Residue, then its C-alpha position, 0 to 999 in steps of 0.5 A: m870105761e877105759k882109763n885113758h888119762i894117767v896122773l903121775l904123783i911126785h912127792g917132795i923131800r923127807t917123805q914117801g908121799s903118804w898123801a898119794e893114796m888120798v889123792s888117788q881115791t879122789l881123782e879116780r872117781d873120774p872113771t877115765i883117770k888112773v893115778q900112779p904115784i912115783k916114788y924115788g925114796f927118802f930124799d934127805t936134807f943133805r942131798f936136797l941142799s947139795p948143788f952137785w950130783t945128788r939131785e940127778e937120781p930122782i930126775r932119772r927116776v922120774i924120766q924112767e917112770y914116765r917112759d914105763t908109763r908111756r909103754n904101758f899106756p901108749n895112747a893115754k894122756i899123761s898129767v902130773i901133780a908134783h910137790s916140793f922137790g918133785t916140782f924141781a925133778l919134774t921140770k928138769a926131767l923135761r930135758a928128755p925130749d920124749i916126755e909129753l904132758y897133758r896137764i901139770i899141777l905144782c904145789g910147794s914149788i922150788v922151781p927157779e923163776s927162770f923156768r919158761v913154758a915156751s922152752h918146752r912148748a912141744q912137750i906141754t899142751f896149751d893148758p896153763i901149768l897150775n902153780d898152787c902157791g902158799t903165802h905162808d910157805i917159807w920153805p921155797l924161800l929158804a931153798k932159794s936162799v941157802t943153796w943153788g938151783y932153786g926158786s921161791t915160786g911156791t911162795f911168790g909164783f912165777g909171773t910168766v906166760g903159760i903158768r897160772d899162779r893160784f894163791n892159798k893161805f897155806s904152809h908147805s904141805q897144807y894142800f893135801s886135804q881131801d876137800f882141797v883136792e876135790e874142790y880145786w885139783r879135780p876140776y883142773i885135772s878132769e876138765g882143765v878148769v882153774v877154780p880161783t880161791e878166796w885168798e887170791v882176793e883177800r891177800g895183801n902184799p907179802p911181809y917184808w921179811q919174806s922178800l928179804l929172805s928170798i934175796l939173802p944169799l945165806k948159801i955163802l955161810y956154808v960155802l967154806a964147809l962145802a969147800l972141804l969136799g971141793s976137790w973130791g966132789f968136783l972130780t966125782y961130779e965131772d966123771s959122772k957127766i958122761s955122754s950115753i944112749e938110752f932106749g926110749a919107749n918105742f921098739f919095732v921088729a919086721h922082716y924084708v924078704g925074710a931078712a930081720e929088721i929092727e927099729v929102735h927109739l934112742i935118746f942120745e944124752n950129752n951130760s958133758r960140757e963139750i960137743s959129743e960125737f956118736s958113731n960106729f953103730t953095730g947091732k946083734l940079735f940073740g934069739p931063744s935058740q942061742q943064734a946070733l944075727d949080725v944087723r947093720f945100721f942102715m936108716i936114721g930119723e929124728r923124732v918130732a913130738g906128735a909127727p911121723t918120723p921120716m927115715f933116711p939112709a944112714t951114713s958114716t957121719p957122726i951124730i952130734v949132740s950139743p953140751s947138756q942137750s939130748r936128741s931123740l932119734r930112730l935107728a933101723f938095723a937089718e941083716d945083710a941087704f937083700e935088695q941086689t939079688p937078681v930076682l928082686n932086680e928083675i921084679f923092680k925092673n918090671f915095676q919101673n914104668s908102673k904108676l902105683a899109689v905109694n900109700k895105698w896097696d891092694p893085696d888082690l893085685d896080680l903084678v908079679s909072675d908066678r915064677l918070680v913069686a915062687e922064687i922070692s917066697s921060697i927065699a923069704y921062708e928059708r932065710f926068715p930067722l925070727e921065732a917065738g921066744d925071748w930075744t935080746f938086741s945088743m948095740s955097740y957104739s963109739v962116743d968121745g973116744s970110748t966104745r959102749e954097749i947097751s942091750e934090750k930084751f923083748t919077746l916075740t909070740d907065735a902071733n907076732i911071727s904069723r903077722m910078720l909072715s902074713s905078707v909073703p902069700y901076697y907077694s904077687s901084688g907087690l906087697g912086702i916086696l916093693p920098698f914103699w910097701k915093704y912092711g905092708a900086710p893084707d889088712g895093715w902093717s906087718i911090723i910088730s911093736t913089742e913091749i920092752t924092758v931095758d937092760g943096759i950092759 
């Protein structure tokens, strides 16, 4: 049976997540589920307590691992089980708009009480997040008390719409028994069923010392120690808060009358405190024969989760990203436009009065004269620059007064090349020529979606 449900496991601090193997074996008894642990290395206490830049690397790792998983399983549902600091990293990773999750289990949570599902409704399904709380777990209380940015939600719960707080008579890591995973996690992951615990009925009010610890600002006791590193740490932190672009999960290659076109999914990140302006996008394609093709930025569209991306002509207007925000966009690049050549103008003129169904083509139509078909086909074959082998797409851009460059590698196969050229013999029907049929193939689409690896320069 096909594995169409991927469950990511994210561990906490001072551990490599040794519980992952047991959880994997238990959940994968469901033949549709594949479990993938995510490891970001041993995260020590100092980095956990520091409210500055040290928490960012695990968050970036979670985002990248999600994107890698989505590339490998483009149609699968993706769920997450996170523990301790992993809960914090997961909820912070939701700042990336391309992350979309099916079901979520938190345990030993240190996520702030201010977290709201409604702020991420487009990224999370309508199943409630399951938050397993341990009434004997003091670590979320200490995390909230001794440093900034954390909450005691793994002890007291969230108490908010969209999250189901389930209470257990547990300390911080007592969730990882096979019996508990089988009885309480597996039904939720597989079927969305939340099984109540007996302790939810039996438990009383939390002891007074727990409530007191959750509000005591012990963090003030070491503020003076942190101040010794203040100037150096602040400057380093500010320098790290730059705006940048990362490649997303989707990447497409095509041609229009032999001219190469490429469409990329990009994440525009603004980690600064000011508005960032991205502009001056230029691209190059480097092929296996060392050829270099200049491609210009000509179309843009804003990606919306679960919906097609409408594309619009590119302009010189900068792309604006607000402080501490990101945008998910598609940018299309092409070799020099071919639309203004006499032969295409003649073909378009013949179609001006035609009433064709834009979303439905018929490769058996005979709409273009043999003379024009022969001429346009010859041009398409002669100028077609793509070939099987390893390619690199390089894009430069300007942001906040500086110029940056990123690149991405991809591979085209002989089958990909044949697919892209499959529309040329059907030019007589308008397929592959008319703008609204430009990526049509006799049995679908000629545009190629290719798996990618990101190689930032």
